[in-house]
C-alpha positions, 0 to 999 in steps of 0.5 A: 858281742855278748853283754860287757863284763866289768871287773872292779878292784875294791876301794882302798882298804886299811891294814889288818889281819886277817886279810879277809876282814880288812875294811875300806878306809874313808878314801876307799869309800869315796873312790867307790862312791865316785865309781858308783856314780859313774856306773849309775849314769850308764844307760847300757848296764840295764839288768846288771848283775853284781857279784863280789868276793866274800872279803869284807872290803870288796863286799863294802865296795859292792854295797856302795855300788849296789846302792847307787844302782838299786841292786844287791850284791851276790857273793862269789866265793872264787874271786878272792885275791889269790883264786886262779883266773882260769876258774873265773874264766870257766865260771864266766863261760857257764853264765847265761848271756844277755846280762852284764856282769860286774865282778868286785874282787882284788889284786892280783886276780883282777889283773890276772883275769883281764890279762887272761881274757884279753891277752890269753895270759894271766901274767899279761894283766893290767895294774889296777889301782883301787876302785878301778874298772875294766870294761871288757867285750867278747863273744865268748869269755875264753882266754885271749878272746876279749877286748878291753873296751875301757879302763877307768879309775876314780882319778879319771873322774875328777 
């Protein structure tokens, strides 16, 4: 089994235009902090690579997670809300193995990506509440080849 892939939706964001500049609400920051603490307690994520959409709310969520883990988030331009999940799957195939990945992104991409990797169809994805994390396992990050190992939301950690 390859290292895990964690797919996270950003915390709750306020309204605004343009969409790329929407910021986390106070609730969104608390959600991200709760998930960051949970991730920081995990000993199996050594060497984690943290990647975030360039949209502000995803960068803010990743910064909170990164602070808890002692990591800097990298921007990944192909994980914005409407990017095609197949392009992300192709990108995953190009990544070296041996290092877990955490992608901080948006709906509908996070749902479509998990659907594509687990079910082989982007229209079969999970509905992600804000700051939820899906943990996937696979030998190869191709359509239909992953297994959903865990799905956790901030409210699960109360």
